[in-house]
C-alpha positions in Angstrom: 73.5 -33.9 -12.1 70.7 -35.3 -10.0 67.7 -36.3 -11.9 64.5 -35.3 -11.7 62.3 -37.3 -9.4 60.8 -40.4 -10.0 60.5 -39.8 -13.7 59.7 -43.0 -16.0 63.3 -43.3 -16.8 63.3 -45.4 -14.0 67.0 -43.8 -13.2 67.2 -42.2 -9.8 69.7 -40.0 -8.3 71.1 -38.9 -4.9 73.0 -42.1 -4.8 74.3 -43.8 -2.0 76.2 -47.1 -2.1 74.5 -49.0 0.7 77.3 -51.4 1.5 79.4 -51.3 4.6 82.8 -50.8 4.2 85.1 -54.1 5.1 87.0 -54.5 8.7 90.4 -55.0 6.2 89.1 -51.4 4.6 88.8 -49.6 7.8 92.0 -50.5 8.9 93.8 -49.2 5.9 91.9 -46.1 6.5 92.9 -45.6 10.3 96.3 -46.9 9.5 96.8 -43.9 7.2 94.9 -41.3 9.0 97.2 -42.5 11.8 100.1 -41.5 9.8 99.4 -38.7 8.2 98.8 -37.3 12.1 101.7 -38.7 13.9 99.7 -41.1 15.9 99.4 -44.7 16.3 96.7 -46.5 14.7 93.7 -47.1 17.2 95.0 -43.9 19.7 92.0 -42.0 20.7 91.5 -38.5 20.8 91.7 -38.1 24.6 94.9 -40.4 24.4 97.0 -37.7 22.4 95.7 -34.4 24.0 97.9 -33.1 27.0 95.7 -33.1 30.1 92.5 -34.3 28.9 91.2 -37.0 31.1 87.8 -37.8 29.2 86.9 -38.2 25.8 84.9 -35.6 23.9 81.5 -34.6 24.8 79.7 -37.2 21.8 77.2 -34.8 21.2 80.2 -32.0 19.8 81.3 -34.5 17.7 79.0 -35.7 15.1 79.3 -39.2 14.0 79.8 -40.1 9.9 76.8 -42.6 10.4 74.6 -39.3 11.5 76.1 -37.3 8.9 75.5 -40.0 6.2 71.8 -40.3 7.3 71.1 -36.8 7.1 72.5 -36.5 3.7 71.1 -39.6 2.3 67.7 -38.2 3.8 68.0 -34.8 2.3 69.0 -35.8 -1.1 65.6 -38.0 -1.1 63.5 -34.7 0.4 64.4 -32.3 -2.2 63.8 -35.0 -5.0 60.6 -35.9 -3.8 59.4 -32.1 -3.3 56.8 -31.1 -5.8 58.2 -28.1 -8.4 56.9 -25.9 -10.8 56.4 -28.2 -13.9 55.9 -31.3 -12.1 53.3 -33.5 -13.9 52.0 -37.0 -11.9 51.7 -38.4 -15.9 55.3 -38.8 -15.8 56.1 -40.5 -12.0 57.9 -43.3 -12.5 56.1 -45.4 -9.7 58.7 -48.0 -9.0 61.1 -45.1 -9.1 63.3 -44.9 -5.5 64.5 -41.3 -5.7 67.2 -40.5 -3.1 68.1 -44.2 -3.1 70.1 -46.7 -4.9 69.9 -50.0 -2.4 68.4 -52.9 -2.2 65.0 -53.6 -0.7 67.0 -55.1 2.3 69.1 -52.2 2.4 66.1 -50.0 2.4 64.5 -51.7 5.6 67.5 -51.7 6.9 67.8 -48.1 6.8 64.0 -47.4 7.7 65.1 -48.8 11.4 68.1 -46.3 11.5 65.8 -43.6 10.9 63.4 -45.2 12.9 65.6 -45.2 15.9 66.4 -41.3 15.1 62.4 -40.7 14.7 61.7 -42.1 18.4 64.3 -39.7 19.9 62.7 -37.0 17.7 59.1 -37.1 18.7 59.6 -37.7 22.7 61.7 -34.1 22.2 58.5 -32.9 20.6 55.7 -34.5 23.4 57.6 -33.3 26.1 57.6 -29.8 24.7 53.9 -30.1 24.3 53.4 -31.6 28.1 55.5 -28.3 29.2 54.0 -25.5 27.2 55.3 -25.3 23.8 53.3 -25.0 20.6 55.0 -27.0 18.2 53.2 -30.0 16.2 53.6 -32.1 12.9 50.8 -32.9 10.4 51.2 -35.4 8.2 48.8 -35.6 5.5 48.7 -39.2 3.1 46.7 -38.6 -0.1 46.5 -41.4 -2.6 44.6 -43.6 -4.8 43.2 -47.0 -3.5 45.3 -49.3 -2.9 48.4 -46.5 -2.9 49.5 -48.1 0.7 48.4 -44.9 3.0 47.3 -48.1 5.7 50.8 -49.3 5.6 52.4 -45.9 6.0 50.4 -45.9 9.4 51.2 -49.0 10.8 55.3 -49.2 9.5 56.3 -45.6 10.1 54.2 -44.5 12.6 54.8 -47.6 14.4 58.4 -46.7 14.8 57.2 -44.1 17.6 55.0 -43.6 20.7 51.4 -44.3 19.8 50.6 -41.6 22.5 52.3 -39.2 20.7 50.1 -39.8 17.7 46.8 -38.6 16.6 45.7 -40.3 13.8 42.6 -39.5 11.5 40.9 -41.0 8.8 38.6 -39.1 6.5 36.1 -41.3 4.9 32.3 -40.2 3.7 31.2 -37.2 5.5 28.5 -38.4 8.2 25.1 -36.8 8.1 26.2 -34.3 11.3 29.8 -33.2 9.5 28.1 -32.4 5.7 25.7 -29.9 8.3 28.6 -27.8 8.9 31.6 -26.8 6.3 33.9 -29.1 4.7 36.6 -27.9 6.9 34.9 -28.1 10.0 35.9 -32.0 10.6 39.1 -31.5 9.7 39.6 -28.0 12.2 38.3 -30.6 15.2 41.5 -33.0 13.9 44.4 -31.0 14.0 47.0 -32.5 16.3 47.6 -30.6 19.6 51.0 -29.2 20.9 53.4 -32.0 20.7 52.1 -34.6 18.8 52.5 -36.0 15.0 48.8 -35.8 13.3 48.4 -38.0 11.0 45.3 -38.0 8.1 44.5 -40.8 6.5 42.8 -38.5 3.5 42.2 -35.1 4.6 40.5 -32.1 3.0 42.0 -32.5 -0.3 39.0 -35.0 -0.8 37.0 -32.2 -1.2 38.5 -31.2 -4.4 39.0 -34.7 -5.3 36.3 -37.0 -5.2 34.0 -33.9 -4.8 35.0 -33.2 -8.4 35.5 -36.3 -10.0 32.2 -37.5 -8.7 30.4 -34.3 -8.9 28.9 -34.0 -5.7 29.5 -30.0 -6.0 29.6 -27.5 -8.9 32.8 -26.7 -10.8 32.4 -23.2 -9.4 32.7 -24.6 -5.8 35.2 -27.1 -5.9 37.8 -24.3 -7.7 37.5 -21.8 -4.8 38.3 -24.2 -2.1 41.8 -24.1 -3.5 43.3 -20.9 -1.8 40.4 -21.3 0.6 42.5 -24.3 1.8 45.7 -22.4 1.4 44.9 -19.9 3.4 43.2 -22.5 6.0 47.0 -24.2 5.9 48.8 -20.9 6.1 47.0 -20.3 10.0 47.2 -23.7 10.9 51.2 -23.5 10.3 51.3 -19.9 11.7 49.9 -21.7 15.1 52.9 -23.7 15.2 52.1 -26.9 12.8 54.8 -28.3 10.5 52.5 -29.6 7.5 53.8 -32.7 5.5 51.9 -33.4 2.3 52.8 -36.8 1.0 50.9 -38.1 -2.7 51.7 -41.8 -2.5 51.6 -42.5 -6.4 50.8 -46.2 -7.6 50.6 -47.7 -11.2 47.6 -49.1 -12.8 49.5 -52.6 -12.9 50.3 -52.5 -9.2 47.0 -51.3 -8.7 45.6 -54.0 -10.4 47.6 -56.6 -8.4 46.8 -55.3 -5.1 42.8 -55.0 -5.7 43.6 -58.8 -7.4 45.1 -59.7 -4.1 42.6 -58.4 -1.9 39.8 -60.8 -3.9 42.0 -63.8 -4.3 42.9 -64.1 -0.5 39.6 -64.3 1.9 41.7 -62.5 4.6 42.0 -59.8 2.5 38.2 -59.7 1.5 37.5 -57.0 4.2 40.2 -54.5 2.6 38.3 -54.5 -0.8 35.5 -52.3 -1.7 33.3 -52.4 -5.6 33.4 -49.0 -5.6 37.5 -49.3 -6.0 36.9 -50.6 -9.2 34.9 -47.4 -10.1 37.4 -44.6 -9.2 40.1 -47.2 -11.1 37.8 -46.5 -14.5 38.2 -42.8 -13.3 41.6 -42.7 -13.3 42.6 -40.1 -15.5 40.2 -38.1 -14.1 41.7 -38.6 -10.7 45.1 -38.2 -11.9 44.0 -34.2 -13.9 42.7 -33.7 -10.3 45.6 -34.7 -8.7 47.7 -32.3 -10.7 45.3 -29.4 -10.0 45.8 -30.0 -6.1 49.9 -29.9 -6.8 49.6 -26.7 -9.4 47.6 -24.8 -6.5 48.1 -25.8 -3.1 52.3 -26.8 -2.7 53.3 -23.6 -0.9 56.0 -22.9 1.0 54.4 -23.3 4.5 52.4 -26.8 3.2 54.0 -28.2 0.3 53.4 -31.5 -1.7 55.8 -34.4 -1.9 55.2 -36.9 -4.6 56.1 -40.2 -3.1 56.6 -43.3 -5.7 54.7 -46.4 -4.1 54.6 -49.4 -6.4 57.6 -50.8 -3.8 56.0 -50.7 -0.2 59.4 -50.8 1.7 60.8 -47.5 -0.4 57.4 -45.7 0.2 57.7 -46.2 3.7 61.8 -45.1 3.9 60.6 -42.3 1.7 57.9 -40.9 4.4 60.3 -41.8 7.1 62.6 -39.4 5.8 60.1 -36.6 5.4 59.2 -37.1 8.8 62.3 -37.0 10.2 63.2 -33.9 8.0 60.3 -32.3 9.9 60.8 -33.1 13.2 64.8 -32.3 13.2 63.8 -28.5 11.7 62.3 -28.0 14.9 65.6 -28.4 16.8 64.0 -29.1 19.6 66.4 -29.9 23.1 65.1 -31.8 26.2 62.6 -28.8 27.5 64.9 -27.7 31.3 63.6 -28.4 34.8 60.8 -26.1 35.8 61.9 -26.9 39.4 65.1 -26.8 41.2 66.9 -30.8 40.3 69.6 -30.7 43.5 67.2 -29.6 45.6 64.4 -32.4 44.3 67.2 -34.9 44.8 68.1 -34.3 48.0 64.1 -34.5 48.9 64.4 -37.6 47.1 67.5 -38.9 49.4 65.9 -38.4 52.3 63.3 -41.0 51.2 65.3 -44.2 51.7 
């Protein structure tokens, strides 16, 4: 029975071995399978099928590696998704839901997912260039030092940058303050064919605005339903929304802030307001809890990712993005011209 995601027991579920089979084990398995099928070990399907002159189409025969990747990915995604009763106070920020391997194994898994992500993103981009209307929006939220920037560098760095639209939402500019709080968000939505990434987002208007008392309670309370309606329209227009809360523990947050003060090359990342926000952590936890309770919907679900282990957070977000892109089920766009005729024209130029 799978355990709840990232609870403070520290136990994880959706376990995989994370170990490669030895050559001897593979050989024994191969001989055993061959004996059962009546073929010699090492004989291919094409060699044992009468009249076959070629190997089967790889696209029609999923590999064990691909199946394993999908299984592990889906297990992690389901464990991370916010469900009724999910409590941020119960999240173990050092847990690794859906993955019980080491850091090095996790980094190898990230590289494996990255190869698929690159292909999936290129398909999305190609569809956008040829009239498709699909896009993906990855929303990253979290307390200071949760690792949002690292996700952008290490996960989005796995795909072609021309297919990514990144937007960071800081303190509103004077122009942005003159408009509705969703005005700047609408302008930053990804166009067809792109993966949009929000480093912070419109949720700041029910988090910071609430904790710092920038607006009256009746104003920020009304925004939950308004945000849900907004996201429904965005999804209906063809954008898959994936919302991620990176959850870092107080101890790990302290360690990361301390490192920024101790290392001169990290001083630029430190802001005195980080300590102010840290002192208000209970208020932020309450605000985040209401966000999860009020705005995790079928069309725009929230996922809580334990973020004390940076390598795991990056692996988890890559799995979420991989799932979102895979679910689009995009092939390569068909040519809008006569391929044979164009090939002949090209040959004529030799």
